[in-house]
C-alpha positions in Angstrom: -13.4 19.9 16.3 -10.3 20.3 18.4 -8.6 18.7 21.4 -9.5 19.8 24.9 -5.8 20.4 25.4 -5.6 22.8 22.5 -3.7 25.5 24.3 -1.1 22.9 25.5 -1.0 21.5 22.0 -0.4 25.0 20.7 2.7 25.3 23.0 3.9 22.0 21.5 3.2 23.2 18.1 4.8 26.6 18.4 7.5 26.1 20.9 8.4 22.4 21.0 7.5 21.1 17.6 7.0 24.4 15.8 5.2 22.6 13.0 2.1 20.7 12.1 0.5 19.6 8.8 -2.9 19.6 7.3 -3.8 16.7 5.0 -6.3 17.6 2.3 -9.6 15.7 2.8 -9.1 12.0 2.6 -12.1 10.3 4.2 -15.7 10.6 3.0 -18.0 10.9 6.0 -21.5 9.8 5.4 -22.9 9.5 1.9 -25.9 11.5 3.1 -23.6 14.4 4.2 -21.0 14.3 1.4 -18.4 15.7 3.8 -14.7 15.2 3.7 -12.2 15.2 6.6 -9.0 17.3 7.1 -6.8 16.8 10.1 -4.2 18.8 12.0 -1.4 16.6 13.3 1.6 17.4 15.4 4.5 15.5 16.8 5.0 15.4 20.6 8.2 15.1 22.6 8.3 11.3 22.1 8.1 11.5 18.4 4.5 10.3 18.4 1.8 11.7 16.2 -0.7 13.9 18.0 -4.1 14.8 16.6 -4.6 18.5 17.3 -7.8 19.0 15.5 -9.9 18.2 12.5 -12.6 19.6 10.3 -15.4 18.3 8.2 -15.7 20.3 5.0 -18.2 20.6 2.2 -15.9 22.2 -0.4 -12.1 22.3 -1.0 -11.9 25.8 -2.5 -9.8 28.7 -1.2 -12.7 30.2 0.8 -13.3 26.9 2.6 -9.7 26.5 3.6 -9.6 30.2 4.5 -12.5 29.6 6.9 -10.8 26.5 8.3 -7.5 28.4 9.1 -9.4 31.3 10.6 -11.2 28.9 12.9 -8.0 27.2 13.8 -6.3 30.5 14.6 -9.2 31.4 16.9 -8.8 28.1 18.8 -5.1 28.8 19.1 -5.5 32.3 20.5 -4.4 33.9 17.3 -1.0 32.1 17.3 0.0 30.9 13.9 2.5 28.0 13.6 6.0 28.6 12.4 5.7 25.9 9.8 3.0 23.9 8.1 3.4 20.8 5.9 0.6 20.0 3.4 0.0 18.0 0.3 0.4 19.9 -3.0 -2.9 22.0 -3.2 -3.3 25.4 -4.8 -6.3 26.2 -2.6 -4.5 25.4 0.6 -1.5 27.4 -0.5 -3.5 30.5 -1.2 -5.5 30.2 2.0 -2.3 30.0 4.1 -0.9 33.1 2.3 -4.0 35.0 3.3 -4.5 33.8 6.9 -1.0 33.0 8.1 1.5 35.0 6.0 4.4 34.5 8.4 4.0 30.7 8.5 6.6 28.7 6.4 4.6 26.5 4.1 6.1 23.2 2.8 4.6 20.8 0.3 4.9 17.1 0.9 7.8 16.0 -1.4 6.6 12.4 -1.3 3.3 13.2 -2.9 5.0 15.3 -5.6 7.5 12.6 -6.5 4.7 10.0 -6.6 3.1 11.9 -9.4 6.2 11.7 -11.7 5.2 8.5 -13.6 1.7 9.7 -14.4 2.9 13.1 -15.5 5.9 12.0 -17.6 5.0 8.5 -18.9 4.0 9.9 -22.3 7.7 10.8 -23.1 10.0 8.4 -24.8 12.5 7.1 -22.3 10.3 8.1 -19.4 12.0 5.7 -17.0 15.3 7.5 -17.5 13.6 10.8 -17.1 12.0 9.8 -13.8 15.3 8.6 -12.4 17.1 11.7 -13.5 14.5 14.0 -12.0 14.7 12.1 -8.7 18.5 12.5 -8.8 18.2 16.2 -9.3 15.6 16.6 -6.5 17.4 14.5 -3.9 21.1 15.1 -4.7 21.2 18.9 -5.1 22.8 20.5 -2.0 22.7 24.2 -2.8 20.2 26.4 -4.5 22.6 27.2 -7.3 23.3 23.5 -7.8 19.6 22.7 -7.9 18.9 25.4 -10.5 21.8 24.2 -12.7 20.9 20.5 -12.4 17.2 21.3 -13.1 18.0 23.3 -16.2 20.4 20.7 -17.4 17.7 18.0 -16.9 15.1 19.9 -18.9 17.6 20.6 -21.7 18.8 17.0 -21.8 15.3 15.5 -22.2 13.6 18.4 -24.1 11.2 19.1 -21.3 11.4 22.9 -21.4 7.8 23.2 -22.5 6.3 20.8 -19.9 3.7 22.9 -17.9 3.8 20.6 -14.8 7.6 20.8 -14.5 7.5 24.6 -15.1 5.0 25.1 -12.3 7.0 22.9 -10.0 10.1 25.0 -10.6 8.2 28.2 -9.9 7.1 26.7 -6.6 10.5 25.1 -5.8 10.9 27.2 -2.6 8.1 25.2 -0.9 9.0 21.7 -1.8 12.8 21.4 -2.6 14.7 20.5 0.5 17.6 22.9 0.0 15.2 25.8 0.1 13.6 24.7 3.3 15.9 22.7 5.5 17.3 25.7 7.3 13.9 25.8 9.1 12.9 23.3 11.7 10.6 20.5 10.5 11.2 17.8 13.2 12.8 15.7 10.5 9.6 15.5 8.5 9.1 16.1 4.8 6.0 14.1 4.3 2.3 14.2 5.4 2.3 10.4 5.9 1.9 10.9 9.7 -1.5 12.3 9.1 -2.4 9.5 6.8 -1.7 7.1 9.6 -4.4 8.9 11.5 -6.8 8.4 8.6 -6.0 4.7 8.5 -7.2 4.5 12.1 -10.4 6.3 11.3 -10.9 4.0 8.3 -11.0 1.0 10.6 -13.9 2.4 12.5 -15.7 4.7 10.1 -17.4 3.9 6.8 -19.2 6.0 4.3 -22.4 5.0 6.0 -21.3 6.2 9.5 -23.3 8.9 11.2 -21.8 12.1 12.5 -22.5 10.9 16.0 -20.4 7.8 15.3 -17.6 9.9 14.0 -17.5 12.2 17.1 -17.4 9.1 19.3 -14.5 7.5 17.4 -12.7 10.8 17.4 -12.9 11.1 21.2 -11.7 7.5 21.5 -8.7 8.3 19.4 -7.8 11.3 21.5 -8.2 9.3 24.7 -5.9 6.5 23.4 -3.3 9.0 22.2 -3.2 10.8 25.6 -2.9 7.4 27.4 0.0 6.4 25.1 1.8 9.7 25.9 1.4 9.2 29.6 2.8 5.7 29.4 5.8 6.9 27.6 6.3 9.7 30.1 6.2 7.2 32.9 8.8 5.0 31.3 11.1 8.0 30.7 10.7 9.0 34.4 11.5 5.6 35.9 14.2 4.3 33.5 17.6 5.4 32.1 19.2 4.5 28.8 22.9 3.6 29.2 25.5 5.8 27.5 26.9 4.7 24.2 30.1 6.7 24.6 32.1 8.5 27.3 31.4 12.0 25.8 30.2 14.5 28.3 27.8 16.0 25.8 26.0 12.7 25.6 25.2 12.9 29.3 23.6 16.3 28.7 21.4 15.0 26.0 20.4 12.0 28.2 19.3 14.4 30.9 17.1 16.6 28.8 15.8 14.4 26.0 13.0 11.8 26.1 14.1 8.2 25.4 12.9 8.3 21.8 14.8 11.4 21.0 17.9 10.4 22.9 18.1 7.1 20.9 18.2 9.2 17.7 21.1 11.2 19.2 22.9 8.1 20.3 22.8 6.7 16.8 24.7 9.8 15.7 27.2 9.5 18.5 27.9 5.8 17.6 28.5 6.9 14.0 31.1 9.4 15.0 32.9 7.3 17.7 35.5 5.9 15.3 36.4 9.2 13.8 40.1 10.0 14.0 40.7 13.8 14.5 43.8 15.9 14.3 44.1 19.6 15.4 45.5 21.9 12.7 46.7 25.3 13.8 47.1 28.3 11.5 47.1 32.0 11.9 43.4 32.5 11.5 41.7 29.1 12.0 41.7 25.9 14.0 40.6 23.0 11.8 39.8 19.5 12.7 40.5 16.9 10.1 38.7 13.5 10.1 40.9 10.9 8.4 39.4 8.5 5.9 38.2 5.5 7.9 35.1 3.7 9.0 32.1 5.6 10.3 29.0 3.6 11.2 30.5 0.6 9.3 31.0 2.6 6.1 34.1 4.0 4.4 34.3 7.7 4.7 36.0 10.5 2.8 38.3 13.1 4.3 36.3 15.7 6.1 37.5 19.1 7.4 35.8 21.9 9.2 37.4 25.2 10.1 36.5 27.4 13.1 37.5 31.0 13.6 39.9 31.6 16.4 40.8 34.8 18.3 43.9 36.4 16.9 
């Protein structure tokens, strides 16, 4: 099943949002059918979740997901997304490689981190191990730094033989932020958006629901989502958010962004408004130094960025 605005959704997906995610089946539909639901979810220009399509599947193997992606591509006129965010699933991973080899695949980091206690609680001092692994994952800012921190972590706690950790390291390019953040993800690293869709379905669908009831509730959800987007569009058209600063660039963002996205930008402008800058001239570069001070109410360290200048 897919939205009647599928081609428009495709433009959102490829051009505006350039990403979507598939959540592995969460909801059981009908005991007599023994089917599970997977949903395609995007983010529109207001930052709202948008249900682009879904599928009821009998199996969760590679061939089933391959069939799903092939059907999706036909609906999208053969246009594969630039990025796809999923839960950790080997079958999905392989199906994406086969059907959409140019699409950047990202695993949901939240679901991986949630597995740490169950995977490592047999080790002595597992609480310290969990905290150290979290530090390595979230506080490594270059690939080399992550590799070093990860190896130091394994050595420190004697985890070199742990199969789960070894497999995670082999697949680090699809879940560690430093390997992925140069791509556009609309600020998302988790599939929790899709789970909010499932929470909606769970309110109206039970294991005893018929397929007819499911289709009806699905249409109701699409209708409510389209109505919400139209209401946000109307508010954006008829109202204006005041400037937070006197910067000319803020006015440009106000003109082209929706209110929801503009508020995010304004938050960044407010955080920078108290920066004190000083021009620094040299033979090859022009640097701007931000003095230690308060940014967004927090003490900051010295920051400098250099820009090449014409000689």
